[in-house]
SERO-4910 file (N, C-alpha, C, O; in steps of 0.05 Angstrom, whole numbers):
BEGIN
 pado doro    nc1    nc2    nc3   cac1   cac2   cac3    cc1    cc2    cc3    oc1    oc2    oc3
  Met    A    -82    142    157   -111    138    158   -124    153    181   -111    155    203
  Thr    A   -147    163    178   -161    177    199   -187    163    205   -199    152    187
  Thr    A   -195    164    230   -219    150    238   -244    165    229   -266    153    230
  Ser    A   -241    189    221   -265    205    213   -270    205    183   -289    217    173
  Glu    A   -253    191    168   -256    191    139   -281    177    130   -293    185    109
  Phe    A   -290    157    144   -314    141    137   -334    142    159   -327    142    183
  Pro    A   -360    141    153   -381    142    174   -382    116    190   -371     96    181
  Glu    A   -395    117    213   -396     94    231   -409     70    218   -400     48    222
  Trp    A   -429     74    201   -443     51    190   -425     35    171   -431     12    165
  Ala    A   -403     47    161   -385     34    142   -365     17    156   -350      2    143
  Gln    A   -364     18    182   -342      5    197   -349    -24    206   -332    -37    218
  Gln    A   -373    -33    200   -381    -61    207   -377    -66    237   -367    -86    246
  Ala    A   -386    -46    253   -382    -48    282   -396    -72    294   -415    -82    283
  Arg    A   -385    -80    317   -395   -103    333   -390   -130    320   -398   -150    331
  Ala    A   -375   -131    298   -368   -156    286   -338   -161    292   -322   -143    291
  Gly    A   -332   -186    297   -304   -194    302   -288   -199    277   -264   -197    277
  Val    A   -303   -206    255   -290   -211    229   -305   -195    208   -329   -197    206
  Arg    A   -290   -178    193   -303   -159    175   -291   -162    147   -268   -172    144
  Phe    A   -305   -154    127   -297   -158     99   -304   -134     82   -326   -123     84
  Asp    A   -285   -125     65   -290   -103     47   -271   -105     24   -254   -123     22
  Trp    A   -272    -85      6   -257    -85    -19   -238    -61    -21   -244    -39    -13
  Gly    A   -215    -66    -33   -197    -46    -42   -185    -27    -21   -189    -32      3
  Ser    A   -171     -7    -30   -158     12    -12   -179     27      5   -173     33     28
  Ala    A   -202     33     -7   -222     47      9   -233     30     32   -236     39     54
  Gly    A   -237      4     26   -245    -14     47   -224    -17     69   -231    -19     92
  Ala    A   -199    -17     61   -177    -19     81   -177      6     98   -173      5    122
  Arg    A   -182     29     86   -182     54    101   -207     55    120   -205     67    141
  Ala    A   -229     44    111   -253     44    127   -251     26    152   -259     33    174
  Leu    A   -239      2    148   -238    -18    169   -212    -18    185   -212    -24    209
  Gly    A   -190    -11    172   -164    -13    185   -162      1    212   -152    -11    231
  Pro    A   -171     26    214   -167     40    240   -182     28    263   -177     35    286
  His    A   -201     10    257   -218     -2    278   -212    -31    281   -228    -46    293
  Ser    A   -189    -40    271   -182    -69    271   -157    -74    286   -139    -57    288
  Ala    A   -155    -99    297   -130   -108    310   -110   -117    289    -86   -117    294
  Ala    A   -120   -126    266   -102   -135    244   -118   -133    218   -142   -133    218
  Leu    A   -103   -132    196   -115   -130    170   -103   -150    151    -78   -153    150
  Val    A   -120   -165    137   -111   -186    118   -115   -175     89   -138   -168     82
  Val    A    -94   -175     73    -96   -167     45    -97   -191     28    -80   -210     31
  Val    A   -115   -192      9   -118   -215     -9   -117   -205    -38   -135   -190    -47
  Asp    A    -96   -212    -53    -93   -205    -81    -83   -230    -96    -59   -233   -100
  Val    A   -101   -247   -103    -94   -274   -112    -79   -274   -138    -60   -290   -142
  Leu    A    -86   -257   -157    -72   -254   -183    -61   -226   -186    -73   -210   -201
  Ser    A    -37   -219   -173    -20   -240   -164     -4   -233   -138     11   -250   -129
  Phe    A     -7   -210   -127     12   -200   -107     14   -219    -83     37   -228    -77
  Thr    A     -8   -226    -70     -5   -241    -45      3   -270    -51     15   -283    -34
  Thr    A     -5   -281    -74      5   -307    -82     35   -307    -86     49   -325    -76
  Thr    A     45   -286    -99     74   -284   -103     89   -280    -77    110   -291    -72
  Val    A     77   -264    -59     89   -261    -32     91   -288    -18    111   -294     -6
  Ser    A     70   -304    -20     71   -330     -6     93   -348    -18    106   -362     -3
  Val    A     97   -347    -44    118   -363    -57    145   -353    -48    163   -369    -42
  Ala    A    149   -327    -47    174   -316    -39    181   -322    -10    203   -330     -3
  Val    A    161   -318      8    166   -324     36    170   -354     41    185   -361     59
  Asp    A    156   -370     26    162   -399     27    191   -405     22    203   -423     35
  Ala    A    203   -390      4    232   -395     -3    251   -381     16    275   -384     14
  Gly    A    240   -365     35    257   -351     55    264   -323     48    281   -310     61
  Thr    A    250   -311     28    255   -284     20    237   -265     36    213   -270     40
  Ala    A    248   -243     45    232   -221     57    223   -203     35    239   -194     18
  Val    A    196   -197     34    185   -182     12    176   -154     22    161   -151     41
  Leu    A    186   -134      8    180   -106     15    159    -96     -6    166    -93    -29
  Pro    A    134    -91      3    115    -80    -16    122    -51    -24    133    -36     -8
  Tyr    A    114    -43    -48    121    -17    -57    100     -8    -78     90    -25    -93
  Pro    A     93     18    -79     73     27    -99     81     21   -127    105     22   -134
  Trp    A     62     15   -144     66      8   -172     74     33   -188     64     55   -184
  Arg    A     93     29   -206    102     49   -225    113     74   -211    110     97   -220
  Asp    A    125     70   -188    138     92   -174    166     95   -184    181     76   -185
  Gly    A    174    118   -193    200    122   -206    223    119   -187    246    118   -196
  Asn    A    218    117   -161    240    114   -142    244     86   -132    258     81   -113
  Ala    A    231     66   -145    232     38   -136    261     28   -135    269     14   -116
  Ala    A    277     34   -155    305     24   -156    321     36   -132    336     22   -120
  Glu    A    317     61   -127    331     74   -105    322     62    -78    338     59    -60
  Phe    A    296     57    -76    285     45    -52    297     18    -47    305     11    -25
  Ala    A    299      2    -68    311    -25    -66    340    -23    -57    349    -38    -40
  Ala    A    355     -6    -70    383     -3    -63    387      6    -34    404     -4    -20
  Ala    A    370     24    -25    371     34      2    365     13     23    373     15     46
  His    A    349     -7     15    340    -28     33    355    -55     28    346    -76     37
  Asp    A    377    -53     13    393    -77      8    376   -100     -3    377   -122      6
  Ala    A    360    -93    -24    341   -113    -34    342   -113    -65    350    -93    -77
  Glu    A    335   -135    -77    331   -137   -105    304   -124   -112    286   -122    -95
  Leu    A    301   -116   -138    276   -103   -146    262   -121   -166    274   -129   -187
  Ala    A    237   -127   -161    220   -141   -180    210   -122   -202    202   -100   -196
  Val    A    212   -130   -227    204   -114   -249    177   -124   -261    167   -144   -251
  Gly    A    167   -111   -281    143   -121   -294    148   -148   -307    170   -155   -314
  Arg    A    126   -163   -310    129   -190   -321    144   -190   -347    160   -208   -352
  Arg    A    138   -171   -365    151   -171   -391    178   -157   -392    191   -156   -412
  Ala    A    186   -147   -369    212   -133   -367    234   -151   -355    256   -142   -351
  Met    A    227   -176   -349    247   -194   -337    270   -199   -357    267   -199   -381
  Ser    A    294   -203   -345    318   -208   -361    336   -225   -344    330   -231   -321
  Glu    A    359   -232   -356    379   -247   -341    389   -231   -317    394   -243   -296
  Gln    A    390   -205   -320    400   -188   -298    377   -183   -278    383   -178   -254
  His    A    352   -183   -287    329   -178   -269    309   -200   -272    289   -197   -286
  Pro    A    314   -224   -260    296   -247   -263    272   -247   -244    256   -266   -245
  Trp    A    269   -226   -228    247   -226   -208    225   -208   -218    229   -186   -228
  Ser    A    200   -217   -215    177   -201   -223    153   -209   -206    155   -224   -187
  Leu    A    130   -198   -213    105   -204   -199     95   -232   -206     76   -242   -194
  Ser    A    108   -245   -226    100   -272   -234    110   -292   -213    134   -295   -209
  Ala    A     91   -306   -200     98   -326   -180    113   -349   -193    132   -360   -181
  Ala    A    105   -357   -217    119   -379   -230    147   -372   -237    165   -388   -233
  Ala    A    151   -348   -248    179   -340   -254    196   -337   -229    220   -343   -230
  Leu    A    184   -328   -208    199   -325   -183    210   -351   -173    232   -353   -162
  Arg    A    195   -372   -177    204   -399   -169    229   -408   -185    246   -423   -175
  Arg    A    231   -398   -210    253   -406   -227    278   -388   -223    300   -395   -231
  Ala    A    274   -365   -210    296   -346   -206    312   -352   -182    303   -367   -164
  Pro    A    337   -342   -180    352   -344   -156    337   -332   -132    322   -313   -136
  Val    A    341   -344   -109    326   -335    -85    340   -311    -72    362   -315    -61
  Pro    A    328   -287    -73    341   -264    -60    335   -264    -30    315   -275    -21
  Arg    A    352   -251    -15    347   -248     14    324   -229     19    307   -233     36
  Arg    A    323   -207      3    302   -187      5    294   -179    -23    310   -177    -41
  Leu    A    268   -174    -26    257   -167    -53    236   -145    -51    217   -148    -36
  Val    A    240   -124    -66    220   -103    -68    200   -112    -89    208   -117   -112
  Leu    A    175   -113    -82    154   -124   -100    132   -103   -104    113   -102    -88
  Pro    A    134    -87   -125    112    -68   -131     88    -82   -143     91   -102   -157
  Ser    A     64    -72   -138     40    -81   -151     19    -59   -149     21    -43   -130
  Pro    A      0    -58   -167    -19    -36   -167    -41    -39   -146    -55    -20   -140
  Asn    A    -45    -63   -135    -68    -67   -117    -59    -76    -89    -58    -60    -71
  Gly    A    -52   -102    -86    -45   -112    -60    -22    -98    -47    -22    -93    -23
  Ser    A     -1    -93    -63     22    -79    -52     16    -51    -42     24    -43    -21
  Ala    A      0    -37    -58     -8    -10    -51    -24     -9    -25    -20      8     -8
  Ile    A    -42    -29    -22    -58    -30      3    -40    -37     27    -42    -24     48
  Ser    A    -22    -56     23     -4    -64     45     14    -41     54     18    -37     78
  Ala    A     24    -26     35     43     -4     42     28     19     54     41     36     67
  Ala    A      2     21     50    -13     45     60    -24     41     88    -30     61    101
  Val    A    -25     17     98    -37     12    124    -15     14    145      6      2    143
  Thr    A    -20     29    166     -1     33    187    -12     27    215    -37     30    219
  Gly    A      5     20    234     -3     18    261    -15     -9    270    -18    -13    294
  Ile    A    -21    -27    251    -31    -53    258    -17    -75    241     -6    -68    220
  Pro    A    -17   -100    250     -6   -121    234    -21   -124    207    -45   -123    207
  Val    A     -6   -128    186    -17   -133    159     -8   -160    150     16   -167    151
  Ile    A    -26   -177    142    -21   -205    134    -28   -208    105    -49   -198     96
  Ala    A    -11   -222     90    -16   -228     62    -28   -256     59    -15   -276     67
  Ala    A    -52   -258     48    -65   -285     46    -73   -290     17    -77   -271      1
  Cys    A    -75   -315     10    -84   -323    -16    -96   -351    -14   -100   -361      8
  Leu    A   -102   -363    -36   -114   -390    -35    -94   -411    -27   -101   -433    -19
  Arg    A    -68   -405    -29    -47   -424    -21    -44   -427      9    -36   -448     19
  Asn    A    -51   -406     24    -46   -406     53    -69   -397     70    -65   -389     93
  Ala    A    -93   -397     59   -116   -386     74   -120   -400    101   -126   -386    121
  Ser    A   -118   -426    102   -123   -440    127   -101   -434    147   -107   -430    171
  Ala    A    -76   -432    138    -54   -425    157    -58   -397    168    -53   -392    192
  Val    A    -67   -378    151    -71   -351    160    -94   -350    180    -91   -337    201
  Gly    A   -116   -364    175   -138   -364    193   -130   -376    220   -138   -365    241
  Ala    A   -115   -398    220   -107   -410    245    -88   -392    261    -91   -390    285
  Trp    A    -70   -379    247    -51   -361    260    -65   -337    273    -59   -330    296
  Ile    A    -83   -325    258    -98   -302    269   -114   -310    294   -113   -296    314
  Ala    A   -128   -333    292   -143   -342    315   -124   -347    339   -132   -342    362
  Gly    A   -101   -357    334    -81   -363    355    -71   -337    368    -62   -339    391
  Gln    A    -73   -315    355    -65   -289    366    -87   -278    385    -82   -258    399
  Gly    A   -110   -290    384   -132   -279    400   -148   -258    385   -165   -245    397
  Trp    A   -142   -254    359   -157   -235    343   -182   -248    331   -185   -272    332
  Gly    A   -199   -231    320   -224   -241    308   -246   -242    327   -264   -259    326
  Thr    A   -246   -223    346   -268   -221    366   -278   -192    364   -267   -175    351
  Glu    A   -301   -187    377   -312   -160    377   -293   -140    389   -292   -117    381
  Gln    A   -277   -149    409   -258   -131    422   -232   -128    405   -219   -107    406
  Gln    A   -225   -149    390   -201   -148    373   -208   -157    345   -200   -179    337
  Pro    A   -222   -140    330   -233   -149    304   -211   -151    283   -190   -138    284
  Val    A   -216   -167    263   -198   -171    240   -213   -162    215   -237   -168    211
  Ala    A   -199   -147    198   -210   -138    172   -197   -154    150   -173   -155    148
  Val    A   -213   -167    133   -203   -181    110   -210   -165     85   -234   -160     80
  Ile    A   -190   -158     70   -194   -140     47   -187   -154     21   -164   -162     16
  Ala    A   -207   -156      3   -202   -166    -24   -192   -142    -40   -206   -122    -42
  Ala    A   -169   -145    -52   -156   -122    -65   -172   -113    -90   -175    -89    -94
  Gly    A   -182   -132   -106   -195   -124   -131   -176   -115   -152   -152   -113   -147
  Glu    A   -187   -109   -175   -171    -99   -198   -181    -72   -207   -200    -61   -195
  His    A   -169    -61   -228   -178    -36   -239   -186    -41   -269   -172    -56   -283
  Trp    A   -207    -28   -277   -215    -31   -305   -194    -18   -323   -183      3   -316
  Pro    A   -188    -31   -346   -168    -19   -364   -176      9   -372   -198     14   -381
  Gly    A   -157     28   -369   -162     55   -377   -179     71   -358   -185     94   -363
  Arg    A   -187     58   -336   -204     72   -317   -192     69   -289   -173     54   -285
  His    A   -202     85   -271   -192     84   -243   -211     70   -224   -204     67   -201
  Gly    A   -234     61   -234   -253     49   -217   -246     20   -209   -233      6   -225
  Leu    A   -253     11   -186   -248    -16   -176   -264    -36   -192   -288    -32   -196
  Arg    A   -251    -58   -200   -266    -80   -211   -265   -103   -191   -244   -115   -186
  Pro    A   -288   -109   -178   -288   -131   -159   -280   -157   -174   -292   -164   -194
  Ala    A   -260   -170   -164   -248   -193   -178   -255   -219   -163   -251   -221   -139
  Val    A   -267   -238   -178   -277   -262   -165   -254   -277   -151   -259   -290   -130
  Glu    A   -229   -276   -162   -208   -291   -149   -201   -280   -122   -194   -295   -103
  Asp    A   -203   -253   -118   -198   -241    -93   -221   -246    -73   -217   -249    -49
  Trp    A   -245   -246    -84   -268   -252    -67   -266   -281    -56   -271   -285    -33
  Leu    A   -258   -300    -73   -255   -327    -64   -232   -330    -44   -234   -344    -25
  Gly    A   -209   -316    -50   -187   -318    -31   -194   -306     -4   -187   -318     17
  Ala    A   -207   -283     -4   -216   -271     21   -236   -289     35   -235   -293     60
  Ala    A   -254   -301     20   -275   -318     32   -263   -343     44   -273   -354     63
  Ala    A   -241   -353     31   -228   -376     43   -216   -370     70   -217   -387     88
  Val    A   -205   -346     73   -195   -337    100   -218   -334    119   -216   -343    142
  Leu    A   -240   -322    110   -264   -319    127   -274   -346    137   -282   -349    160
  Ser    A   -275   -365    118   -284   -392    125   -266   -405    146   -275   -418    165
  Ala    A   -240   -401    142   -221   -412    161   -224   -399    189   -223   -413    209
  Leu    A   -228   -373    190   -232   -359    215   -257   -369    229   -257   -374    253
  Ala    A   -279   -372    214   -304   -382    225   -300   -410    236   -311   -417    257
  Gly    A   -284   -426    223   -279   -453    232   -264   -454    258   -265   -474    273
  His    A   -249   -433    264   -235   -431    290   -251   -416    311   -240   -410    333
  Gly    A   -276   -411    305   -293   -398    325   -291   -368    326   -302   -355    345
  Ser    A   -278   -355    307   -276   -326    307   -303   -314    300   -319   -327    286
  Gly    A   -307   -290    308   -332   -277    302   -342   -259    325   -328   -255    344
  Pro    A   -367   -250    321   -385   -256    299   -375   -244    273   -361   -224    272
  Leu    A   -384   -256    251   -378   -246    224   -398   -224    217   -421   -226    223
  Ser    A   -388   -203    205   -406   -182    195   -423   -194    173   -416   -215    161
  Pro    A   -445   -181    166   -462   -191    143   -445   -194    118   -449   -213    102
  Glu    A   -427   -175    113   -410   -176     89   -392   -201     89   -390   -215     70
  Ala    A   -380   -205    113   -363   -229    115   -379   -255    115   -370   -274    103
  Leu    A   -402   -255    127   -418   -279    128   -427   -287    100   -428   -311     93
  Ala    A   -435   -267     84   -444   -273     57   -422   -285     40   -426   -304     25
  Ala    A   -398   -273     42   -375   -283     27   -368   -312     36   -363   -329     19
  Gln    A   -367   -316     62   -361   -343     72   -381   -364     63   -373   -386     54
  Ala    A   -406   -358     64   -427   -377     56   -425   -383     27   -428   -406     19
  Gly    A   -419   -363     10   -415   -368    -18   -392   -386    -24   -393   -403    -41
  Tyr    A   -370   -381    -10   -346   -397    -15   -350   -426     -7   -342   -444    -21
  Asp    A   -363   -431     16   -366   -458     26   -383   -475      7   -381   -500      8
  Gly    A   -400   -462     -9   -417   -478    -27   -412   -474    -56   -429   -481    -73
  Ile    A   -389   -463    -63   -385   -454    -91   -376   -476   -110   -380   -473   -134
  Gly    A   -364   -497   -100   -356   -519   -118   -327   -518   -126   -310   -514   -108
  Asp    A   -321   -521   -151   -294   -524   -161   -280   -497   -163   -282   -483   -183
  Val    A   -266   -490   -142   -252   -464   -141   -231   -461   -162   -228   -440   -175
  Arg    A   -216   -483   -167   -195   -482   -187   -206   -475   -215   -195   -458   -229
  Ala    A   -228   -488   -222   -240   -483   -249   -250   -454   -251   -247   -442   -272
  Ile    A   -261   -444   -229   -272   -417   -229   -249   -397   -234   -252   -378   -250
  Ile    A   -227   -401   -220   -204   -382   -222   -192   -384   -250   -186   -363   -262
  Arg    A   -189   -408   -261   -178   -410   -288   -196   -396   -309   -185   -385   -328
  Asp    A   -222   -396   -305   -240   -386   -325   -250   -358   -319   -266   -347   -335
  Cys    A   -242   -346   -297   -252   -319   -290   -237   -299   -308   -218   -305   -321
  Ala    A   -246   -274   -307   -235   -253   -324   -205   -249   -320   -190   -248   -339
  Ser    A   -196   -248   -295   -168   -244   -289   -151   -268   -298   -129   -265   -308
  Gly    A   -162   -292   -293   -148   -316   -302   -144   -317   -332   -123   -324   -342
  Arg    A   -166   -310   -346   -164   -309   -375   -144   -288   -385   -130   -292   -404
  Glu    A   -144   -265   -371   -126   -244   -379    -97   -253   -377    -81   -249   -395
  Leu    A    -89   -266   -355    -62   -275   -351    -55   -297   -372    -34   -297   -383
  Ala    A    -74   -316   -376    -68   -337   -395    -65   -327   -423    -47   -335   -437
  Ala    A    -81   -307   -430    -79   -295   -457    -53   -281   -461    -43   -279   -483
  Gly    A    -42   -270   -439    -16   -256   -440      8   -274   -438     31   -265   -438
  Gly    A      3   -301   -437     25   -319   -435     34   -326   -407     55   -338   -403
  Phe    A     17   -319   -387     24   -324   -359      5   -343   -345     -2   -339   -322
  Gly    A     -4   -363   -360    -21   -383   -348     -9   -398   -325    -23   -408   -307
  Asp    A     18   -400   -324     31   -413   -302     26   -399   -276     26   -411   -254
  Asp    A     22   -373   -277     17   -358   -252    -11   -365   -241    -15   -366   -217
  Val    A    -30   -370   -259    -56   -379   -250    -54   -406   -237    -67   -412   -217
  Ala    A    -38   -424   -249    -34   -451   -237    -22   -449   -209    -30   -465   -192
  Val    A     -4   -431   -204      7   -428   -177    -14   -417   -158    -16   -426   -136
  Ala    A    -30   -399   -168    -50   -386   -151    -71   -406   -141    -83   -402   -120
  Ile    A    -76   -428   -156    -96   -447   -149    -84   -473   -136    -97   -494   -136
  Glu    A    -61   -470   -125    -49   -491   -108    -62   -489    -81    -49   -479    -62
  Leu    A    -86   -498    -78   -102   -493    -54    -89   -506    -30    -83   -530    -29
  Glu    A    -85   -489     -9    -76   -498     17    -50   -514     16    -48   -534     30
  Thr    A    -31   -505      0     -6   -519     -1     16   -505     15     38   -516     17
  Ser    A     11   -482     26     31   -467     41     23   -463     70     -1   -457     75
  Thr    A     42   -465     88     36   -460    116     48   -433    125     47   -426    149
  Val    A     61   -418    107     72   -393    116     50   -372    120     29   -373    107
  Val    A     56   -354    138     37   -332    144     53   -306    141     65   -297    160
  Pro    A     53   -295    116     69   -270    112     57   -247    127     35   -238    123
  Val    A     73   -236    146     65   -214    162     84   -191    158    109   -195    157
  Leu    A     74   -167    156     91   -143    151    105   -135    177     92   -126    196
  Val    A    131   -138    178    147   -132    201    169   -113    192    186   -120    176
  Asp    A    169    -89    203    189    -68    196    190    -65    165    211    -62    153
  Gly    A    166    -64    153    164    -58    125    169    -81    106    169    -77     81
  Ala    A    172   -106    116    177   -129     99    159   -152    108    156   -157    132
  Phe    A    148   -167     89    133   -191     95    153   -214    102    170   -221     85
  Ile    A    150   -225    126    165   -249    134    145   -269    145    122   -262    149
  Asp    A    154   -293    151    136   -314    161    129   -308    190    145   -312    208
  Gly    A    105   -299    194     95   -292    221     92   -316    239     91   -314    263
  Ser    A     90   -340    227     87   -364    243    112   -370    260    111   -385    279
  Lys    A    134   -357    252    159   -360    267    163   -337    287    183   -337    301
  Gln    A    144   -318    288    147   -296    307    135   -305    334    114   -318    335
  Arg    A    148   -297    355    139   -305    382    112   -293    389     95   -306    402
  Asp    A    108   -268    381     83   -254    390     75   -235    367     86   -213    364
  Gly    A     56   -244    352     47   -228    329     36   -201    337     39   -182    323
  Arg    A     22   -200    360     11   -175    369     32   -154    374     27   -130    370
  Lys    A     55   -163    383     76   -144    390     94   -138    366    101   -114    360
  Asp    A    101   -159    351    122   -156    331    113   -150    303    126   -136    288
  Ala    A     90   -160    295     81   -159    267     67   -133    261     43   -132    256
  Val    A     82   -112    262     71    -85    257     87    -72    235    112    -72    235
  His    A     73    -61    215     86    -46    194     95    -18    204     78     -2    213
  Ala    A    121    -13    204    131     12    214    135     31    191    144     54    195
***
């Protein structure tokens, strides 16, 4: 990433907590942040939280890369396949529900088209995976590192989806809500000031009502349910049930709450 790729007005300067969308948002805010939070509720960061809960280190990897198997072998890791490609030999996938039923691997390569791609592309700063299961834990941990100030700003990135057959970003309500839950948690710990973008998301989340019902009935929730993966939606709406803070350390998400110094150790190399 280069600091000159985006103009100054896009960087949400003078805010301690910032919010944007997709890989472009990560590239705009990342170079000016002390840490970056990726939110991909359906399903990458939810699946990461489930895996890290179980003690698995998760290696993000670009979606549909032909070298994924070789990458997994080189890193002594199992490879997650597409939801419909699971088998007895390959029981791991992006499905959080299926991952719970599978044997627990020590290390798992987890490709995805959105959250994983963003996580793998950000360098030089800690990257944290957040979802609706662990938003409060993530907010508390970040505040405990001393981040979320004007001097040490935090960027929260909603991954979003892609329109079928198109390359354009589809802002996804589940990622907006997951990101806003983190923003609300950060605000509750005194982080800030929040940028206008972050403030608007936080205010909407705090007054939105039944988050579970919204996720079940949103476009992405309906898509997964129609494809036979409604159990993944159910896992994604286990609000605040996880205390793990998946942080990218040496290319793998592990529980950052067990790291002595997130500022020193939690860096994607």
